[in-house]
N, C-alpha and C positions, 0 to 999 in steps of 0.2 A: 504492500499500498504506499502511495506517495505520501513524502510529510509535506504538510503546509507550511508556507513560509510566514505565515500570518503571527504575530507575538502580539500577547494581551498586554495593553500599555497599563503600566503602573499608575495608581492614582494623581502623584504629584506630576507626572509626565502629560497625562491626560489634561488636567488643569494647566499646565505651561502652554501647550498647545493651544488650548482654547482661549486663555487670557495673556499670554506672552505679548502677542501684537499689541494689545491694548495699553499694557504697561510700556512698551516701547513708545507709543504715541503720547502717553502721558509725560515721560522722561524727555522727547524730543519736544513736544510743546511748551515744557516748563521751562526748559533751557534755552529756548529759541525766542522767548519772549522779548521785544524790542525795550527801549527804555519809554519811561511815561509820556516823553514829550517827543516821541518819534511820530512823524507824519505818515509812516507807512502802517502804524496800527497793529492789532492783534492778528490781523489776518495773515501777516506773515507766519506768524508762530503755528497759526492754524494750519496753514499750506504745508510746512515744514514737517509737522506731526502727521499730516494725512499721507504725504509721501511715504514717511517711515512706515505707518500703519499699514499701507498697501504691501510696502516689500516684505515686513515681518509676515503679514498674513500668507503671502506666497512661500515664504520661506518655512513657516510653519506647517504648511500644507505638504511641502516636498518632505520635511523631515518625518511628517506623519508616515508617508508612504515607506521612506527609506528605514525606518525605525521599527514599524509595525507591518509593514508588508502590504498596509490598505490605507485608504483615506475614506472617512464615513461621509454620506450624500451629504449630510448637515454642514459638513467641514467645507465640501465643495462649493455647496450652496452660500453659506457664509462668506467664503473668501471672494466667489464671484461679486455679491453683491457690496463688499468692501471695496474691490477695486472698482466697481461701477460707479458708485456713490461717491467714491473717493476722486474719481477722473471729474465728476460733474463739481465736485467742492474746489477742485484746483482751477477747472476751467471758468466757471463762473465767480470764483473767489467769494464763495459763499458757505460758510459753516454748516447751514441749515441742511444740506445734502447729507453731510455725513453724521447729522443728528438723527436724519429720518432713517438711516439705514437700518439699527435695530427696530424701528417700529414696523418697517417692511418685513424685516425676518420674521418678527412675533406674529405679524398678522397672516404673514401667509404659511408658518407652521401651523398656527391656530387653525386656519381654515383646513389645511390638508388634514390633520387630524381629526377634528370634528366631523368632516365628510366623511372619512373614512370610518368612524365609528358608527355614524349614522347609516352607512352601507355595509356593516358588519366586517370591516376590515381593519386589523391594527396596523395602520402605516407605521407606527412609532417603533414596532419591532423592526421594521424594514429600514426606516430613516438610521435608527442606531447601528445597524450591522451586526446585532448581536442577539442573542436569546438565551436567556436566564434561565439555567436548566429547571424544569417540572413547571414553570409558571404556564396555566392554562390559556386557553384562547380568550375565555372571557376575561381573565386577568389582564391581558395585553389591551383587550378592548377599553377596559375601565382607566387602566393608566393612560392610554392615547387621548381618553376623554379627558381625563383629570388636567393632563399635560396642556392640550387644547385650550381648555378654559384659562389654565394658569398663564399662557402665551398671550392671551387676549389681555388678561390683566395687567401684563407685563408692558403691553403695546400702549395701554392707557397710562400708566405709569410713567412711561419713557416720555409721553407728550408733554403731561403735566411737568415735569421736573424740566424738558426743553424750555418751557414757557416761563417757569418760576426761577431757573437758576442761571447763573453766569455759565458761559463755555466751562471753564475750569472746574467749577462745582459740579456740572453734568457730568465731566470726564471722571472726577472722583466718585461720582455717586454710580458709576458702573462699578466699581471696584467694591465700594463699601454700602451699597445698597442691592444691587442687583445679584450679584455674586453670594451675599449670604441668605438672600430670599430663594435663590435656586438651590442651594443645598438644604435649607429648611425643608422646602417644599418636596423635594425629592425623600428627605428623612420621613416625611408625613406619608409617603406612599408605601414604605416598607410593610406596616402591618395588613394593608389591604392585600399586598403582593404575596404576602405569607399565608394567607387564607386561599391563595388562589395557586397554590402550589412550590412559591419560592421557598429554597432551603435556606437556614441559618448561614450556612456556609457562604452564600452567594449574596449575601446582604451588602458585603463590600463593594462587590461588582455595580451593584445597582448605583451605589455613591460615585463609583468612577465613571459609568455609563450615562450620566446624566447629560441631557440635551443642551449644547452650547448656549449660552445666553450673552456671549459678548458682543 
């Protein structure tokens, strides 16, 4: 029997692939801000950060393929949107495009998962590219439904934060609001999955395989 070349990503590497590009964006943006009296304004730092974000996202995708032997459909879609909205941000010199990227991802994922749930299809299992041993079809359907609703809530939250916070404040919220919320929500799904066949040994994989929210 041929051996598979795919490797299971460890928890910290999984998080690094998902949130590493955002950390790069934050770092470059922070250290590229012009003096207060600069006529170029904050948009220069936004553009530099966006370019770094786009490059880091592509590097993360390539790293995932090299290290784990595969790239999840979610990561491919996320990277595509980062590059697309990033290009619009640079071309039109408007940070609102890169801020809309998370909303677009959340709404798209939410629509896909909810429609799949209504049609008795557990698309989350396909999107994650992994199946937790023993989880029933009904368990996957409920998980897809719950994540779909959660994605819609994240989309609404992102729009609220974009309109009520500075650009830098919004960037930090991606780390200190969205990341903790996604981990907390993932944790709340474990009892339901345990009732639908998930073994205790696989609970760590549930936390590692949460959909990206960066």
